[in-house]
N, C-alpha and C positions, 0 to 999 in steps of 0.2 A: 427662365425655366418653362419647359414645354408643359402645356395644359393638358391633363388626362381627360378623357370623356368616360364618366364613371355612372354606372346605374345601380341604384339602391332597389333592387326589387322586392315588392311586397311590403313597402315600407311607407306608414302613413304619418309616423312622428316626424321624420325628417332629420333625425339625429345624425344618422351616417351620412346622409346627404350633405348635411350643413358642415360635418366635419371635414369633408372633402373639400366643399367649397370655401371653406375659411382659410384653406392652403392655396387657393387660386384656381382649382379644378373645375371643370364644366360638369358638375354633378347634377343628376335627376333622382327622383324618387318616383316610384309608380305604384299605385293600389288601387283597389275597387272604391276605396274610401277617399275622401280629400285629405289633403295634408293638413296637419294640425299646426304646422308653422309656415310662413311665408317662404317661398323658394320655388325652385324649378319643380313642377309636379306634373305628371301625367295620370289622370284618373280615368283609370281603365284596366282592361285586360293586359298583363305585362307581357304575354306572348306576342303582342302586335309590336313590341319594340325589340325583341331578343336577337332578331336578324340583322339590325342597325350596327354600325361600327362602334363598339365600345371597347375601351383599354382594359376596363374592369368591370365585372359583374358581381354584386354581392347580394345573395338572396335570402330573404326571410320567409319562407312559405309558411303559411298557417300551420300551427302543431296540433290542432284539435283532434285530427284523426291520425296522428303519427305519434305523439309521445305515449311512453310507457304508462304514465299515470291514468290516462284515459282510455288505454286497450282492454280494461276489463268490461266496459260496456259491449264491445265486439265479441270477446270471447265468451261472454255470458249470453250472447244471442240477442242483446238488447239494442243493437246498432248494425245497420247494413254493413257488411264487409267491403262492399264496393266503394265506399266512402273512403276507406284506407286505400284501396287500390288506386283510385282515381288521385289521391293525394301523392301516392307514390310516383305515378306517371308524370304528375306535375313536377315533383323534384327532379325526375330524369330529364325532364324538358329544360330546366335551368341549367343542370350540369352538363348537358349536351349541347348548350349554346355554342356558337361558332365564335367564342372569344377566347384569346390565349390566356388570361388571368380570370379566374372565377373562384369565389368563396361562397359557401352556403352555411348558414346557421339554423340551429335547431336543438331542441332538448334530446335526451337520450331516448331512442325509441326505435320504430319501425324502419328507419333509414339505416341504422346501424345493423340490423339483421337482414334486411332485404336487399340492401344495395351495398353497402360496405360499411366498414367501421370508420369512425371519423379520424381526420388527420391530427386533431388537437382538441383537447378539452380545456377550457378556461373558466374562470371566476371573476366575478366582477370586481372582488377585493384585490385582485392582481394589478388592478389599473386605477386604483384610488377611491373606488365605490364601496361603503361600508354596507355590503350585500352579499348575499350567497344565491347563487344560480348557476348550476351546472349547464354549460353552454359548449355544445358540440360544434366544431368547425370541420367541413369537408372542403378541401382546397385543390386548386388546379394551378401550378405554377406561381405559387405564393408561398412565403416561408410561414413557419409558426410564428405566432405573436409572441413578443418577449415582455413579460412583466415591465410595466413602468412605474408603478408606485405601490408595491405590495403592502397591504395594511395587516397588522397583528390581529388576532382574535381579540374582540373586547373583552374586558374583564368579567363581562356577564355571561360569558362562555357561548354567546349566540351574536349572529350578525343582525343588523339594525331591522332587517327584513323579515325576521324569523320569530316564531313564538318560542317559549321554553321548550317546546316539543321538537323544534327544528322545522315546524312547517311554516311556510308562507303565512304572515299575518294579516294579509289582505282579506278582509271579510267579504262576504257576498254582496255583490252589486252589478250593475248594468255594465260598468266599464272594467270590473275585475281582469277580464281577458286581455283588455288593451293594456291596463297597467303592467300586468305581469309579462308581456310580450314585448314591450319596449326594449329597446337596446340601451344599457346604461351608458351615460356620457362618456365615461373613462374608455370603455371598450371602443366606443365608436371613434374617438380621437385616435386610439392606439392603431386601429384599423387604418385610418386615414394617413396617419403619419408614416407608420411602418410600410405599409402595402405600396403606397404611392411613392416612397423613396426607392424601394425594391423595383419597381416597374421602371422608373425613370433611370435606374442605373443598369438595367438589363440591356445588353447588346440589342441593336435592332434585328429584326428578323426578315428573311427574304419574302418577297412577295407570295403569299400562300397560293397553293393550286386551287381552282375552283372547288368549292364543296359540291358533292353529288346532290342533286336536288332531292330534298326532303330527308336527306340521311339523318340530319339532326333535328327535323321537324317535330312539332307536337304530335302530328299524325298527317298522312297524306290528305285526309278527308276533312281535317278540322283546322286547317291553317288560316290565318287571317292576314289581310294585307298589311303592309308596313305604313305606317302613318308617319307624317313629319309633325313631331311634337312641338307644342306651343307652351310658353310659360303659363302656368296657371297660379294665380297669386291667390291662395286661400287664407282667410283670416282664421285665427285660433278659434277652435271649438265650432266654427261654423260647420299495375301494369301486369295489370295482369300479363303484360306484353314481355316477352323475354328479352333479356338485356345481357350484354356482353362488354367486358372491360377490357380494353386493348392493353398490350404489353407494355407501351410507352406513355399511357396517359391514365388520368384518373377519371376520365369522363366515361358515361354510359350512353349507350345509342341503343335505340330500337332496331331490333333485328327483324328486318323484312326480307332481304334476300337471304340466299343459302350462305353458309359459313364462308365457302371459298370466295364468293364474291364480295362478301362483307369484308374480308381481311385485304382483298385487292383494293377496294375503294379505300380503306382506313389508310393503307400503305400510300396511296396517290394524294391522300388529303392532309397528311402530318409529316 
């Protein structure tokens, strides 16, 4: 079996990375935080890795300034709107990476209204986890996930992670945001099993034409050098820029040249 090279971007839990690794793939996670579990992890800015040759990139960008549940802070003038604009620019950076197969996960929020609607919305209880968490997936050349172990609603009328009112029952704590953002194990396993099988069964592609310099970069003035990642074994606990969607792709790219030049470049690189 061919070994795929997989990047779990903005992941510190290691769950998606480890799900792919358990199938024999060369899987890496990357985050500004250290990995919570042993494995191949690059602690740093994921933009330093996006230009490397990956078979699959799965991104989990921080949702603090993107999710609908927190946007009231911005609309009420209690939070700088630029924080959301910067977060959207980061999302476009991941979606625009030069990789054939990309997925991005986030809650309902600004990505849906400012970039595009998700390709699929899933729940943890579709994949055997007794929990409710509306999870949006934006994908490029990857199929919708098929439920692997759908659970019936418990007799209590709510999922294990919910209060009687339907809210998440995790109380205030320093780690609450980390616990709520971690990918559920069943969903991670479904991503690894189904998406790796799809990519491995896809016909090989011809050698791509060179990508125009900086076309998919974070910005021409803020690119960082590509680094050779090394295994980091970490013990546990240790746009406002204009964007355009191409007719044949779900990715979004920064529009720096005029429209005619941009379409010419996209035609030559896809």
